[in-house]
C-alpha positions in Angstrom: 12.0 3.8 6.8 12.6 7.2 8.3 13.1 10.2 6.1 15.4 11.5 8.8 18.0 8.9 7.7 18.4 10.7 4.3 20.7 13.6 3.7 18.7 14.5 0.5 15.3 13.8 -0.4 14.1 13.7 -4.1 10.3 13.9 -4.5 9.8 12.4 -7.9 6.1 11.9 -7.6 5.2 14.8 -9.8 8.1 14.5 -12.2 8.2 12.8 -15.6 10.7 10.0 -16.4 13.7 10.1 -16.6 14.0 13.1 -14.4 13.8 11.3 -11.0 16.3 8.8 -12.2 18.7 11.5 -13.3 18.3 13.6 -10.1 18.8 10.4 -8.0 21.9 9.4 -9.8 23.4 13.0 -9.8 22.7 13.2 -6.0 24.4 9.8 -5.4 27.5 10.6 -7.6 27.8 13.9 -5.6 27.4 12.3 -2.1 30.1 11.3 0.2 30.4 7.9 1.7 27.8 7.5 4.5 25.3 10.1 2.9 22.0 8.7 1.9 19.5 9.9 -0.8 15.8 9.1 -0.4 13.7 9.0 -3.6 9.9 9.2 -3.5 8.0 7.8 -6.3 4.4 6.7 -7.3 5.6 3.4 -8.8 8.5 0.9 -8.1 11.6 1.9 -10.2 12.9 -1.5 -11.4 15.4 0.0 -13.9 16.9 2.1 -11.1 17.7 -0.9 -9.1 19.9 -2.4 -11.8 21.7 0.8 -12.3 22.3 1.2 -8.6 23.7 -2.4 -8.4 26.0 -2.0 -11.4 27.4 1.4 -10.0 28.2 0.3 -6.5 25.1 1.7 -4.7 22.9 -0.1 -2.2 19.2 0.5 -1.6 16.3 -0.3 0.5 12.6 0.1 -0.7 9.6 0.4 1.4 5.9 1.2 0.2 4.3 3.8 2.5 0.7 3.4 3.5 -0.3 6.1 0.9 1.3 3.8 -1.8 4.4 5.9 -2.2 7.5 3.9 -2.8 10.5 5.2 -0.6 13.9 4.1 -2.0 16.7 4.9 0.3 20.1 4.8 -1.6 23.8 4.9 -0.6 27.4 4.0 -1.7 28.4 0.5 -0.8 32.0 1.6 0.2 34.5 4.4 0.0 
């Protein structure tokens, strides 16, 4: 997953929960259709996936070679 696909990158690796979750949802809610938000975390954010699904967002997750989880999120439709 290329970081160049993201309009905004949130590096949550040094942040305490729920800050990465809050920053991600704020960024997604402020985004326009077609914009993507990339969240970087040291662990997989299972609670975030359910929230994304319920609120009309899609996501792709990839684990980078260094162990970082890269979660690319976007709106399903306009």
